[in-house]
Backbone of each chain as ProteinMPNN parsed JSONL, in Angstrom:
{"seq_chain_A": "XXXXXXXXXXXXXXXXXXXXXXXXXXXXXXXXXXXXXXXXXXXXXXXXXXXXXXXXXXXXXXXXXXXXXXXXXXX", "coords_chain_A": {"N_chain_A": [[0.989, -1.5, -0.248], [0.428, 2.207, -0.933], [2.246, 4.935, 0.817], [1.859, 7.796, 0.115], [-1.163, 7.7, -0.335], [-2.962, 7.963, 1.441], [-4.134, 10.56, 3.832], [-4.102, 12.347, 7.143], [-5.644, 14.372, 9.142], [-5.214, 14.661, 11.938], [-3.375, 16.133, 13.222], [-4.667, 19.022, 13.215], [-7.094, 18.673, 13.681], [-6.819, 18.2, 16.207], [-5.839, 20.254, 17.324], [-8.005, 22.038, 17.166], [-9.674, 20.813, 18.91], [-9.472, 22.218, 21.691], [-6.11, 22.379, 21.356], [-5.905, 19.847, 21.954], [-3.716, 17.214, 23.594], [-1.166, 15.162, 22.809], [-1.065, 12.959, 24.164], [-3.819, 12.684, 25.766], [-5.262, 12.207, 23.646], [-4.432, 9.453, 22.714], [-4.531, 8.082, 25.134], [-7.46, 8.472, 25.336], [-8.263, 7.107, 23.435], [-7.074, 4.3, 23.743], [-4.546, 3.941, 23.337], [-1.395, 4.107, 23.002], [1.114, 7.142, 23.463], [3.005, 7.147, 21.698], [1.73, 5.879, 19.293], [0.011, 7.68, 18.091], [1.426, 10.049, 17.571], [3.21, 8.275, 15.63], [1.043, 8.02, 13.938], [-0.216, 9.953, 13.285], [2.376, 11.403, 11.703], [2.517, 9.468, 9.87], [3.638, 7.242, 9.584], [2.421, 4.455, 10.5], [-0.77, 3.111, 9.667], [-3.457, 3.212, 11.024], [-6.108, 0.79, 12.515], [-8.919, -0.025, 11.402], [-11.462, -0.046, 13.269], [-9.622, 1.677, 15.295], [-9.241, 3.785, 13.68], [-11.851, 4.698, 13.737], [-12.049, 5.093, 16.596], [-10.939, 6.847, 16.833], [-12.18, 9.4, 15.013], [-14.559, 9.363, 16.469], [-13.546, 10.124, 18.92], [-13.146, 12.675, 18.561], [-15.478, 13.464, 17.288], [-16.259, 13.767, 15.069], [-17.142, 13.12, 11.458], [-15.265, 9.76, 9.969], [-14.154, 10.295, 7.164], [-13.159, 12.879, 7.519], [-11.129, 13.04, 9.153], [-9.228, 10.583, 7.977], [-7.643, 11.066, 5.081], [-8.389, 10.0, 1.532], [-6.552, 9.937, -1.239], [-6.933, 9.147, -4.038], [-6.235, 10.406, -6.239], [-3.057, 10.14, -6.263], [-2.972, 8.027, -6.837], [-1.694, 8.059, -9.691], [1.038, 9.074, -10.157]], "CA_chain_A": [[0.128, 0.179, 0.206], [1.499, 3.53, -1.121], [1.912, 6.478, 1.808], [0.885, 8.763, 0.105], [-2.524, 7.999, -0.929], [-3.714, 8.283, 2.551], [-3.2, 11.529, 4.896], [-4.829, 12.713, 7.991], [-5.998, 15.703, 9.833], [-5.444, 14.748, 13.128], [-2.859, 17.497, 14.177], [-5.548, 19.949, 12.801], [-7.956, 18.4, 14.681], [-6.202, 18.551, 17.823], [-5.766, 22.101, 17.908], [-9.259, 23.067, 17.1], [-9.786, 20.727, 19.999], [-8.756, 22.823, 22.969], [-4.569, 21.907, 21.718], [-6.089, 18.201, 22.943], [-2.421, 16.788, 23.124], [-1.287, 13.575, 21.704], [-1.367, 12.021, 25.327], [-4.929, 12.826, 25.584], [-6.212, 12.088, 22.6], [-4.409, 8.155, 22.592], [-5.912, 7.689, 26.124], [-9.474, 8.473, 25.092], [-8.84, 5.751, 22.003], [-6.523, 3.536, 24.441], [-3.548, 3.598, 22.607], [0.315, 4.677, 23.377], [0.996, 7.849, 22.681], [3.869, 7.09, 20.344], [0.886, 5.196, 17.906], [-0.884, 8.358, 17.97], [3.029, 10.828, 16.659], [3.699, 7.575, 14.226], [0.001, 7.953, 12.801], [0.249, 11.896, 12.497], [3.281, 11.801, 10.783], [2.146, 8.84, 8.238], [4.233, 5.822, 9.522], [1.167, 3.215, 10.676], [-1.812, 3.412, 9.506], [-4.435, 1.987, 11.945], [-6.838, -0.5, 12.098], [-10.619, 0.446, 11.105], [-11.546, 0.025, 14.607], [-8.857, 2.683, 15.75], [-9.981, 5.182, 13.084], [-13.075, 4.819, 13.824], [-12.581, 5.764, 17.742], [-9.872, 8.731, 16.884], [-13.02, 9.994, 14.571], [-15.321, 9.125, 17.902], [-13.043, 11.304, 19.744], [-12.988, 14.144, 17.507], [-16.829, 13.686, 17.476], [-16.269, 14.099, 13.999], [-16.838, 11.598, 10.36], [-14.427, 9.265, 9.466], [-13.873, 11.209, 5.859], [-12.645, 14.512, 7.92], [-9.826, 12.295, 9.841], [-8.334, 10.532, 7.242], [-8.151, 11.171, 3.269], [-7.719, 8.827, 0.641], [-6.012, 11.095, -1.979], [-6.255, 8.537, -5.02], [-5.006, 10.993, -7.567], [-1.608, 10.209, -5.972], [-2.095, 6.734, -7.803], [-1.134, 8.291, -10.931], [2.39, 9.559, -9.454]], "C_chain_A": [[0.871, 1.356, 0.021], [0.949, 4.509, 0.217], [1.324, 7.167, 1.412], [-0.631, 8.677, -0.672], [-3.441, 8.224, 0.334], [-3.318, 9.388, 3.717], [-4.311, 11.396, 5.866], [-4.853, 14.273, 8.662], [-5.827, 15.482, 11.614], [-4.552, 15.201, 14.162], [-3.393, 18.77, 14.192], [-6.453, 19.593, 14.141], [-8.23, 18.56, 16.207], [-6.386, 19.718, 18.836], [-6.835, 22.619, 17.75], [-10.263, 21.973, 18.109], [-9.388, 21.048, 21.197], [-7.048, 22.464, 22.871], [-4.711, 20.578, 22.554], [-4.253, 17.712, 22.67], [-2.391, 15.31, 23.087], [-1.486, 12.484, 22.945], [-2.64, 11.565, 25.523], [-5.855, 12.446, 25.123], [-5.788, 9.956, 22.294], [-4.817, 7.996, 24.193], [-7.173, 7.879, 26.541], [-9.077, 7.357, 24.006], [-8.073, 4.674, 22.303], [-5.593, 2.773, 23.611], [-2.522, 4.049, 23.261], [0.227, 5.867, 22.895], [2.221, 7.998, 21.636], [3.393, 6.614, 19.225], [0.721, 6.629, 17.67], [0.658, 9.74, 16.932], [2.734, 9.297, 15.601], [2.02, 7.473, 13.167], [-0.317, 9.147, 12.195], [1.071, 11.832, 11.658], [3.291, 10.735, 9.367], [3.014, 7.271, 8.362], [3.766, 4.442, 10.163], [-0.226, 3.947, 10.143], [-2.751, 2.564, 10.355], [-5.304, 1.532, 11.555], [-8.036, 0.206, 12.079], [-10.863, 0.775, 12.228], [-10.96, 1.452, 14.824], [-9.406, 4.07, 15.015], [-10.999, 5.379, 13.193], [-13.259, 5.652, 15.385], [-11.574, 6.968, 17.459], [-11.075, 9.419, 16.304], [-14.047, 10.308, 15.734], [-14.738, 10.359, 18.393], [-13.218, 12.431, 19.633], [-14.626, 14.64, 17.324], [-17.195, 14.149, 15.902], [-16.209, 12.671, 12.772], [-15.411, 11.324, 10.505], [-13.295, 9.714, 8.433], [-13.173, 12.428, 6.337], [-11.354, 14.174, 8.849], [-8.861, 12.006, 8.971], [-9.226, 10.597, 6.049], [-7.609, 10.131, 2.773], [-8.059, 9.898, -0.393], [-5.811, 9.741, -3.339], [-5.615, 9.22, -6.442], [-3.792, 10.816, -7.391], [-1.228, 8.904, -6.431], [-1.292, 7.154, -8.949], [0.425, 8.655, -11.105], [3.084, 8.041, -9.922]], "O_chain_A": [[1.871, 1.58, 0.705], [-0.206, 4.765, 0.555], [0.254, 7.479, 1.934], [-1.068, 9.52, -1.455], [-4.59, 8.645, 0.194], [-2.349, 9.187, 4.449], [-5.268, 10.642, 5.692], [-3.963, 15.112, 8.524], [-6.392, 16.245, 12.397], [-4.611, 14.986, 15.372], [-2.915, 19.647, 14.912], [-6.457, 20.117, 15.255], [-9.149, 18.839, 16.977], [-6.715, 20.029, 19.98], [-6.908, 23.783, 18.144], [-11.475, 22.187, 18.139], [-8.904, 20.142, 21.875], [-6.474, 22.26, 23.94], [-3.995, 20.225, 23.492], [-3.696, 17.917, 21.592], [-3.293, 14.493, 23.274], [-1.966, 11.365, 22.764], [-2.87, 10.356, 25.515], [-6.975, 12.269, 25.604], [-6.642, 9.221, 21.797], [-5.982, 7.601, 24.165], [-7.793, 7.621, 27.573], [-10.037, 6.606, 23.829], [-8.081, 3.82, 21.416], [-5.628, 1.597, 23.249], [-2.835, 4.495, 24.365], [-0.563, 6.038, 21.966], [2.291, 8.944, 20.851], [4.056, 6.672, 18.189], [1.511, 6.947, 16.781], [0.562, 10.063, 15.748], [1.87, 9.468, 14.741], [1.911, 7.002, 12.035], [-0.604, 9.387, 11.022], [0.667, 12.222, 10.562], [3.792, 10.958, 8.264], [3.031, 6.396, 7.496], [4.529, 3.49, 10.329], [-0.55, 5.128, 10.261], [-2.746, 1.334, 10.323], [-5.596, 1.636, 10.364], [-8.12, 1.148, 12.865], [-10.567, 1.937, 12.508], [-11.694, 2.408, 14.574], [-9.845, 5.087, 15.553], [-11.363, 6.445, 12.697], [-14.121, 6.506, 15.59], [-11.682, 8.019, 18.091], [-11.338, 10.341, 17.076], [-14.354, 11.485, 15.928], [-15.291, 11.456, 18.32], [-13.444, 13.21, 20.559], [-14.993, 15.812, 17.238], [-18.215, 14.765, 15.596], [-15.593, 11.617, 12.929], [-14.542, 12.087, 10.926], [-12.075, 9.634, 8.578], [-12.549, 13.046, 5.474], [-10.631, 15.096, 9.224], [-7.83, 12.673, 8.884], [-10.422, 10.425, 5.817], [-6.692, 9.444, 3.223], [-9.102, 10.532, -0.556], [-4.664, 9.383, -3.607], [-4.867, 8.781, -7.316], [-3.098, 11.276, -8.297], [-0.088, 8.454, -6.54], [-0.217, 6.59, -9.155], [0.96, 8.498, -12.203], [4.252, 7.78, -9.633]]}, "seq_chain_B": "XXXXXXXXXXXXXXXXXXXXXXXXXXXXXXXXXXXXXXXXXXXXXXXXXXXXXXXXXXXXXXXXXXXXXXXXXXXXXXXXXXXXXXXXXXXXXXXXXXXXXXXXXXXXXXXXXXXXXXXXXXXXXXXXXXXXXXXXXXXXXXXXXXXX", "coords_chain_B": {"N_chain_B": [[13.864, 9.22, 21.882], [11.677, 6.295, 21.833], [10.0, 4.971, 24.572], [9.392, 2.298, 24.051], [11.907, 1.701, 21.707], [13.575, 1.983, 23.797], [13.972, -0.508, 25.528], [14.026, -2.528, 23.651], [16.475, -2.179, 22.592], [17.652, -2.541, 25.179], [17.296, -5.085, 25.673], [18.68, -6.654, 23.676], [21.262, -6.416, 24.451], [21.341, -7.252, 26.806], [20.763, -9.963, 26.033], [22.861, -10.536, 24.747], [25.003, -10.59, 26.698], [24.127, -12.057, 28.81], [24.311, -14.661, 27.486], [26.301, -14.973, 26.72], [28.062, -14.55, 28.809], [27.104, -17.05, 30.242], [27.677, -19.179, 28.477], [30.698, -18.731, 28.746], [31.119, -19.555, 31.405], [30.114, -22.469, 31.152], [31.476, -23.445, 29.094], [34.072, -23.37, 30.315], [33.484, -24.798, 32.508], [33.406, -27.261, 31.449], [33.945, -30.806, 30.996], [37.478, -31.88, 31.237], [38.069, -34.419, 29.916], [38.039, -36.454, 27.082], [34.868, -36.603, 25.397], [31.944, -39.227, 24.943], [29.766, -39.373, 22.15], [27.326, -39.473, 23.137], [27.622, -38.714, 25.747], [28.357, -36.289, 25.236], [26.039, -35.098, 23.919], [23.984, -34.986, 26.048], [25.704, -32.914, 27.463], [25.348, -30.571, 26.281], [23.306, -30.416, 25.458], [22.017, -30.523, 28.521], [23.021, -27.843, 28.792], [21.846, -26.525, 27.314], [18.773, -26.377, 28.028], [19.166, -25.389, 30.771], [20.221, -22.857, 30.336], [17.801, -21.427, 29.438], [15.542, -21.038, 31.943], [17.982, -19.458, 33.421], [18.246, -17.509, 31.751], [15.615, -16.052, 31.28], [14.904, -15.691, 33.573], [17.174, -13.671, 34.054], [16.587, -11.984, 32.324], [13.926, -10.796, 32.95], [14.577, -9.671, 35.845], [16.725, -7.565, 34.626], [15.273, -6.331, 33.008], [13.019, -4.855, 35.311], [14.74, -3.626, 36.316], [16.171, -1.739, 34.572], [13.049, -0.282, 34.241], [12.649, 0.796, 36.539], [15.495, 2.364, 36.989], [14.843, 3.869, 34.512], [12.489, 5.332, 35.145], [13.136, 7.045, 37.213], [15.269, 8.85, 35.832], [13.495, 9.886, 33.71], [11.294, 10.096, 34.864], [8.651, 9.287, 33.681], [5.802, 7.119, 34.129], [6.651, 3.75, 32.605], [4.442, 2.096, 31.565], [4.383, -0.15, 30.169], [2.179, -1.387, 29.061], [0.694, -2.662, 25.395], [-0.396, -1.594, 22.49], [-2.283, -2.05, 19.418], [-0.355, -1.694, 17.634], [2.126, -1.753, 18.519], [1.275, -4.818, 18.73], [1.247, -5.491, 16.11], [3.83, -5.025, 15.161], [5.845, -6.485, 16.45], [4.791, -9.15, 15.48], [5.276, -8.713, 13.187], [8.475, -8.785, 13.836], [8.979, -11.022, 15.125], [8.378, -12.908, 12.579], [10.252, -12.601, 11.123], [12.335, -13.55, 12.384], [12.292, -16.01, 13.198], [12.565, -16.733, 10.256], [15.055, -16.626, 10.069], [16.091, -18.258, 12.639], [14.926, -20.943, 11.387], [16.639, -21.082, 9.732], [19.205, -21.121, 10.557], [18.863, -23.944, 12.055], [18.392, -25.533, 10.028], [20.955, -25.513, 8.689], [22.546, -26.272, 11.099], [21.799, -29.03, 11.073], [22.588, -29.595, 8.875], [25.412, -29.868, 9.317], [25.216, -31.88, 10.836], [25.077, -33.938, 9.32], [26.689, -33.955, 7.359], [28.335, -35.243, 8.562], [29.96, -33.712, 10.906], [31.167, -32.797, 14.193], [29.231, -33.281, 17.178], [29.227, -30.954, 19.116], [29.653, -29.179, 17.542], [27.13, -28.925, 15.557], [25.563, -28.22, 18.051], [26.589, -25.59, 18.715], [26.349, -23.867, 16.255], [22.945, -24.164, 16.849], [23.211, -23.201, 18.823], [24.003, -20.063, 18.174], [22.78, -19.598, 16.043], [19.921, -19.48, 17.347], [20.553, -17.255, 19.075], [21.222, -14.887, 17.554], [18.855, -14.993, 16.127], [17.249, -13.735, 18.178], [18.342, -11.361, 18.396], [17.829, -10.302, 15.861], [14.791, -10.492, 15.87], [15.072, -7.854, 17.742], [16.314, -5.929, 16.338], [14.804, -5.763, 14.364], [12.238, -5.342, 15.798], [13.013, -2.775, 16.005], [13.606, -1.827, 13.993], [11.076, -1.16, 12.528], [9.707, 0.289, 14.288], [11.567, 2.902, 13.601], [11.198, 3.264, 11.157], [8.323, 2.702, 10.644], [5.641, 1.129, 9.833]], "CA_chain_B": [[13.681, 7.803, 21.209], [10.428, 5.768, 22.633], [10.469, 3.63, 25.806], [9.828, 0.622, 23.123], [12.994, 1.614, 21.135], [15.144, 1.797, 24.921], [13.248, -1.163, 26.098], [14.939, -3.702, 22.71], [18.435, -1.807, 23.235], [18.241, -3.109, 26.569], [17.307, -6.702, 25.306], [20.178, -6.926, 22.62], [22.19, -5.839, 25.21], [20.954, -8.437, 27.935], [20.604, -11.276, 25.192], [24.022, -10.671, 24.278], [25.641, -10.417, 27.686], [23.716, -13.244, 29.384], [24.505, -16.057, 26.348], [28.206, -14.947, 26.955], [28.921, -15.187, 30.273], [26.793, -18.364, 30.585], [28.74, -19.748, 27.691], [31.751, -18.938, 28.784], [31.031, -20.666, 32.463], [29.542, -23.547, 30.847], [32.762, -23.743, 28.591], [35.131, -23.538, 31.704], [33.521, -26.257, 33.935], [33.463, -28.731, 30.903], [34.94, -32.043, 31.661], [38.964, -31.999, 30.259], [38.342, -35.791, 29.039], [37.333, -36.604, 25.873], [33.642, -37.477, 25.785], [31.64, -39.991, 24.106], [28.875, -38.698, 21.66], [26.293, -39.543, 24.188], [28.017, -37.583, 26.898], [28.334, -34.829, 24.6], [24.713, -34.768, 23.523], [23.844, -34.779, 27.54], [25.971, -31.904, 28.056], [24.974, -30.0, 25.582], [21.273, -30.814, 25.909], [21.993, -29.803, 29.844], [23.218, -26.626, 29.129], [20.711, -25.403, 26.656], [18.111, -26.765, 29.055], [19.442, -24.405, 31.952], [20.327, -21.576, 29.701], [16.106, -21.385, 29.357], [15.167, -20.562, 32.849], [18.673, -19.144, 33.526], [17.746, -16.139, 30.189], [14.607, -15.491, 31.262], [15.161, -14.66, 34.852], [18.124, -12.772, 34.485], [16.214, -10.624, 31.356], [12.817, -10.54, 34.023], [15.783, -8.642, 36.808], [17.128, -6.56, 33.941], [13.689, -5.097, 32.609], [13.246, -4.12, 36.484], [15.935, -2.535, 36.854], [15.754, -0.855, 33.741], [12.025, 0.026, 34.129], [12.975, 1.529, 37.716], [15.915, 3.727, 36.321], [14.112, 5.245, 33.237], [11.1, 6.384, 35.69], [14.037, 8.226, 37.88], [15.676, 9.88, 34.944], [12.689, 10.088, 32.903], [10.005, 11.033, 35.169], [7.546, 8.988, 32.962], [5.959, 5.356, 34.336], [6.738, 2.787, 31.878], [3.082, 0.817, 32.047], [4.676, -2.147, 29.612], [0.797, -1.467, 28.252], [0.943, -2.542, 24.173], [-1.671, -1.635, 21.432], [-2.54, -3.066, 17.98], [0.503, -1.073, 16.454], [3.295, -2.736, 19.078], [1.482, -6.475, 18.496], [1.761, -5.741, 14.944], [5.253, -4.929, 15.053], [5.992, -7.785, 17.439], [4.662, -10.336, 15.116], [6.395, -9.08, 11.823], [9.247, -8.842, 14.19], [8.968, -12.523, 15.079], [8.38, -13.801, 11.825], [11.577, -12.325, 10.494], [13.46, -13.828, 13.631], [11.778, -17.279, 12.9], [13.094, -17.129, 9.076], [16.502, -16.954, 10.42], [16.303, -19.357, 12.684], [14.898, -22.013, 10.618], [17.555, -20.78, 8.249], [20.032, -21.965, 12.084], [18.013, -25.215, 12.079], [18.452, -26.475, 8.925], [22.594, -25.319, 8.744], [22.428, -27.542, 12.2], [21.439, -30.194, 10.467], [23.704, -30.132, 7.876], [26.226, -30.117, 10.109], [25.059, -33.509, 11.14], [24.678, -34.908, 7.637], [28.032, -33.4, 7.041], [29.572, -36.084, 9.819], [30.555, -33.03, 11.852], [30.705, -33.009, 15.699], [27.837, -32.731, 17.786], [29.828, -29.996, 19.352], [29.35, -27.879, 16.033], [26.053, -28.777, 15.573], [25.052, -27.241, 19.31], [27.301, -24.049, 18.698], [25.791, -23.867, 15.421], [21.977, -23.715, 17.043], [22.788, -21.528, 19.768], [24.589, -18.999, 17.604], [21.562, -18.896, 15.271], [19.433, -18.442, 18.173], [21.216, -15.638, 19.828], [21.358, -14.137, 16.043], [17.318, -14.867, 15.825], [16.77, -12.981, 18.97], [18.801, -10.321, 17.939], [17.185, -10.403, 14.532], [13.752, -9.942, 16.704], [14.891, -6.7, 18.348], [16.574, -5.158, 15.739], [13.585, -5.669, 13.629], [11.418, -4.242, 16.051], [13.873, -1.088, 16.125], [13.64, -0.925, 12.49], [9.606, -0.863, 12.13], [9.726, 1.235, 15.202], [11.928, 3.847, 13.357], [10.781, 3.511, 10.193], [7.055, 2.944, 10.193], [4.976, -0.283, 9.388]], "C_chain_B": [[12.223, 7.301, 22.469], [11.019, 4.906, 23.418], [10.484, 2.589, 25.103], [11.094, 0.319, 22.42], [14.374, 1.096, 22.239], [15.189, 0.173, 25.22], [13.932, -2.714, 25.111], [16.127, -3.326, 22.557], [18.794, -2.608, 23.908], [18.267, -4.604, 26.613], [18.321, -6.877, 24.27], [20.898, -6.696, 23.325], [22.435, -6.787, 26.086], [21.252, -9.785, 27.467], [22.283, -11.975, 25.128], [25.01, -11.142, 25.645], [25.379, -11.757, 28.709], [24.342, -14.709, 28.569], [25.992, -15.739, 26.597], [28.737, -15.346, 27.928], [28.261, -16.357, 30.865], [27.581, -19.47, 29.686], [29.77, -20.166, 28.145], [31.639, -19.631, 30.525], [30.649, -22.074, 31.85], [30.85, -24.125, 29.821], [34.245, -24.175, 29.491], [34.784, -24.431, 32.479], [33.46, -27.31, 33.338], [34.407, -29.664, 31.04], [36.396, -31.697, 30.596], [38.832, -33.393, 29.57], [37.684, -35.584, 28.063], [35.707, -37.417, 26.009], [33.118, -38.024, 24.855], [30.513, -39.149, 23.33], [27.644, -38.804, 22.192], [26.493, -38.584, 25.103], [27.931, -36.046, 26.188], [27.087, -34.128, 24.186], [23.868, -34.519, 25.13], [24.201, -33.702, 27.792], [25.563, -30.605, 27.478], [23.616, -29.499, 25.703], [20.942, -30.3, 27.286], [22.213, -28.205, 29.745], [22.137, -25.848, 28.998], [19.282, -25.325, 27.764], [17.924, -25.445, 30.419], [19.481, -22.749, 32.031], [18.714, -20.523, 29.608], [15.721, -20.277, 30.695], [16.355, -19.478, 33.305], [18.118, -17.156, 32.87], [16.814, -15.445, 30.845], [14.412, -14.852, 32.391], [16.03, -13.284, 34.714], [17.206, -11.26, 33.531], [14.906, -10.053, 32.672], [13.433, -9.24, 35.376], [16.583, -7.805, 35.758], [15.895, -5.611, 33.558], [13.138, -4.671, 34.029], [13.547, -3.12, 36.385], [15.85, -1.664, 35.848], [14.592, 0.254, 33.925], [12.418, 1.239, 35.681], [14.057, 2.328, 37.288], [15.252, 4.683, 35.205], [12.754, 5.85, 33.826], [11.974, 7.215, 36.446], [14.6, 9.224, 36.731], [14.506, 10.303, 34.2], [11.704, 10.812, 33.66], [8.519, 10.273, 34.814], [7.689, 7.557, 33.341], [6.31, 4.684, 32.801], [5.183, 1.643, 31.863], [3.183, -0.481, 31.602], [3.049, -2.109, 29.015], [1.686, -1.5, 26.002], [-0.603, -2.167, 23.541], [-1.516, -2.187, 20.359], [-1.057, -2.414, 17.452], [1.967, -2.046, 16.819], [2.9, -4.421, 18.682], [1.985, -6.817, 17.215], [2.936, -5.819, 14.393], [6.047, -6.34, 15.476], [6.064, -9.156, 16.526], [5.311, -10.434, 13.633], [8.068, -9.078, 12.433], [10.295, -10.72, 13.85], [9.03, -13.375, 13.544], [9.708, -13.469, 10.934], [12.59, -13.206, 11.304], [13.203, -15.888, 13.407], [12.639, -17.659, 11.422], [14.548, -17.449, 9.294], [16.916, -18.379, 11.736], [15.791, -20.668, 12.054], [15.687, -22.433, 9.642], [18.745, -21.884, 9.093], [19.893, -23.084, 11.838], [18.601, -26.046, 10.949], [20.283, -26.755, 8.398], [23.017, -26.72, 9.967], [22.729, -28.735, 11.82], [21.998, -31.109, 9.37], [24.853, -30.227, 7.943], [26.595, -31.703, 10.567], [25.62, -34.654, 10.265], [25.759, -34.908, 6.934], [29.052, -34.316, 8.125], [30.554, -34.796, 10.591], [30.578, -33.364, 13.522], [29.843, -32.344, 16.182], [27.9, -31.197, 18.129], [29.158, -28.744, 18.638], [27.724, -27.357, 15.985], [25.016, -27.622, 16.733], [25.195, -26.087, 18.728], [26.407, -23.253, 17.409], [24.258, -23.531, 15.769], [22.015, -22.645, 18.061], [23.372, -20.633, 19.146], [23.24, -18.492, 17.158], [20.353, -18.369, 16.661], [19.142, -17.686, 18.724], [21.082, -14.677, 18.573], [19.441, -14.151, 15.789], [16.712, -14.153, 16.665], [17.158, -11.525, 19.002], [17.999, -9.683, 16.783], [15.712, -9.496, 15.303], [13.865, -8.33, 17.271], [15.215, -5.84, 17.555], [15.792, -4.561, 14.654], [12.752, -4.753, 14.276], [11.481, -2.509, 16.495], [13.538, -0.623, 14.823], [12.128, -0.349, 12.283], [9.382, 0.475, 13.554], [9.515, 2.939, 14.702], [11.162, 4.335, 12.213], [9.388, 3.56, 9.831], [6.602, 1.442, 9.63], [3.89, 0.071, 8.251]], "O_chain_B": [[11.933, 7.813, 23.55], [12.057, 4.262, 23.265], [11.407, 1.794, 25.278], [11.526, -0.832, 22.353], [15.399, 0.441, 22.05], [16.267, -0.419, 25.172], [14.251, -3.753, 25.689], [16.965, -4.206, 22.361], [19.768, -3.345, 23.759], [19.001, -5.28, 27.335], [18.797, -7.967, 24.587], [21.913, -6.731, 22.628], [23.576, -7.222, 26.243], [21.819, -10.639, 28.149], [22.756, -13.097, 25.308], [25.751, -12.111, 25.478], [26.295, -12.354, 29.275], [24.765, -15.674, 29.204], [26.76, -16.702, 26.612], [29.61, -16.201, 28.077], [28.709, -16.767, 31.936], [28.035, -20.501, 30.182], [30.108, -21.349, 28.185], [32.522, -20.484, 30.615], [31.248, -22.931, 32.499], [31.107, -25.327, 29.888], [35.118, -25.02, 29.294], [35.626, -24.964, 33.202], [33.435, -28.368, 33.967], [35.598, -29.39, 31.191], [36.31, -31.339, 29.421], [39.543, -33.532, 28.575], [36.821, -34.709, 27.983], [35.468, -38.493, 26.557], [33.491, -37.652, 23.742], [30.266, -38.089, 23.905], [26.773, -38.138, 21.633], [25.679, -37.68, 25.297], [27.505, -34.986, 26.646], [26.983, -32.905, 24.09], [23.014, -33.634, 25.083], [23.354, -33.037, 28.388], [25.452, -29.614, 28.199], [23.099, -28.419, 25.985], [19.87, -29.721, 27.464], [21.656, -27.422, 30.514], [21.582, -25.022, 29.723], [18.878, -24.248, 28.203], [16.925, -24.848, 30.82], [19.164, -21.878, 32.841], [18.603, -19.3, 29.691], [15.624, -19.056, 30.571], [15.834, -18.414, 33.637], [17.806, -16.111, 33.442], [17.027, -14.253, 31.064], [13.902, -13.734, 32.464], [15.712, -12.165, 35.116], [17.163, -10.072, 33.849], [15.055, -8.962, 33.221], [12.833, -8.216, 35.702], [17.377, -7.14, 36.423], [15.717, -4.421, 33.816], [12.51, -3.649, 33.75], [13.011, -2.013, 36.351], [15.376, -0.587, 36.209], [14.865, 1.451, 33.83], [12.368, 2.462, 35.55], [13.568, 3.441, 37.093], [15.211, 5.911, 35.139], [12.046, 6.65, 33.215], [11.585, 8.382, 36.398], [14.304, 10.415, 36.823], [14.616, 11.516, 34.023], [11.271, 11.91, 33.311], [7.477, 10.517, 35.423], [8.677, 6.835, 33.213], [6.12, 5.439, 31.847], [5.207, 0.463, 32.213], [2.655, -1.513, 32.017], [2.805, -3.139, 28.387], [2.596, -0.844, 25.494], [-1.686, -2.433, 24.062], [-0.529, -2.914, 20.241], [-0.728, -3.087, 16.475], [2.652, -2.727, 16.056], [3.783, -5.228, 18.394], [2.723, -7.757, 16.924], [3.203, -6.473, 13.384], [6.733, -7.04, 14.73], [6.933, -10.023, 16.626], [5.705, -11.423, 13.016], [8.942, -9.342, 11.607], [11.203, -11.243, 13.204], [9.704, -14.401, 13.443], [10.043, -14.255, 10.048], [13.654, -13.521, 10.771], [14.077, -16.747, 13.528], [13.297, -18.698, 11.372], [15.129, -18.397, 8.766], [17.822, -19.208, 11.645], [16.512, -21.616, 12.369], [15.692, -23.447, 8.945], [19.13, -22.973, 8.668], [20.877, -23.564, 11.275], [19.203, -27.11, 11.088], [20.756, -27.785, 7.918], [23.593, -27.78, 9.725], [23.715, -29.399, 12.142], [22.004, -32.296, 9.043], [25.538, -30.586, 6.986], [27.619, -32.384, 10.631], [26.253, -35.7, 10.407], [25.93, -35.677, 5.988], [30.231, -34.079, 8.389], [31.753, -34.977, 10.799], [29.884, -34.294, 13.933], [29.548, -31.179, 15.914], [27.103, -30.347, 17.73], [28.47, -27.788, 18.998], [27.194, -26.264, 16.184], [24.207, -26.728, 16.485], [24.241, -25.482, 18.239], [25.868, -22.165, 17.609], [23.898, -22.565, 15.097], [21.308, -21.649, 18.22], [23.283, -19.762, 20.011], [22.649, -17.487, 17.552], [20.027, -17.204, 16.886], [18.024, -17.257, 19.013], [20.766, -13.523, 18.863], [18.912, -13.186, 15.238], [15.612, -13.735, 16.303], [16.474, -10.639, 19.513], [17.572, -8.533, 16.892], [15.571, -8.274, 15.314], [12.86, -7.619, 17.249], [14.627, -4.769, 17.705], [15.892, -3.449, 14.135], [12.441, -3.665, 13.791], [10.752, -1.618, 16.932], [13.258, 0.53, 14.494], [11.974, 0.814, 11.909], [8.784, 1.528, 13.334], [8.632, 3.778, 14.88], [10.598, 5.427, 12.149], [9.047, 4.274, 8.888], [7.402, 0.753, 8.998], [3.228, -0.826, 7.729]]}, "name": "protein", "num_of_chains": 2, "seq": "XXXXXXXXXXXXXXXXXXXXXXXXXXXXXXXXXXXXXXXXXXXXXXXXXXXXXXXXXXXXXXXXXXXXXXXXXXXXXXXXXXXXXXXXXXXXXXXXXXXXXXXXXXXXXXXXXXXXXXXXXXXXXXXXXXXXXXXXXXXXXXXXXXXXXXXXXXXXXXXXXXXXXXXXXXXXXXXXXXXXXXXXXXXXXXXXXXXXXXXXXXXXXXXXXXXXXXXXXXXXXXX"}
């Protein structure tokens, strides 16, 4: 799976949720802070369940947290 | 450096230290007289069987000491919790380690097929065991650094 295809807005969403820290997000979704760091940097793609948990933590639809960019397929 | 990466480095160092010290002790206490094949098999099998609990106990002690030292230095409590990413990394690293140990086992059987000594067969087995343990930890370090 190409790493260029999926982007995320977690950093921006954390900012818009009273500067939520990575630790706070990690605790609310039940993972370690390092996993949140890896997801933000695009070094790890979470399971569907964790992706939904993150979206739920921000009270926002999944597609606002993770973006699929099929146009990058052509590259 | 994350706590997981530090733990892997501690694991690599402790594996090398425990195995070297243990086998240095075993080879020092090895009987001087020439042994028959049955005696050699019994000697190496006993040495390997004793290594397993010794290694487990030593690693538990090292990890407790590391946890205490890390908490004192970083003021962060190491909860030892693992999540889906840790488990996926562990699975991939175990796969790599199994490939290496499988190759070592094949090589060890090859030494017997080529009429080499039982000692050489056990040496190859032990070295491949240590190398596969190191491969496990190095793989985990790599996946934590580069991503999966």
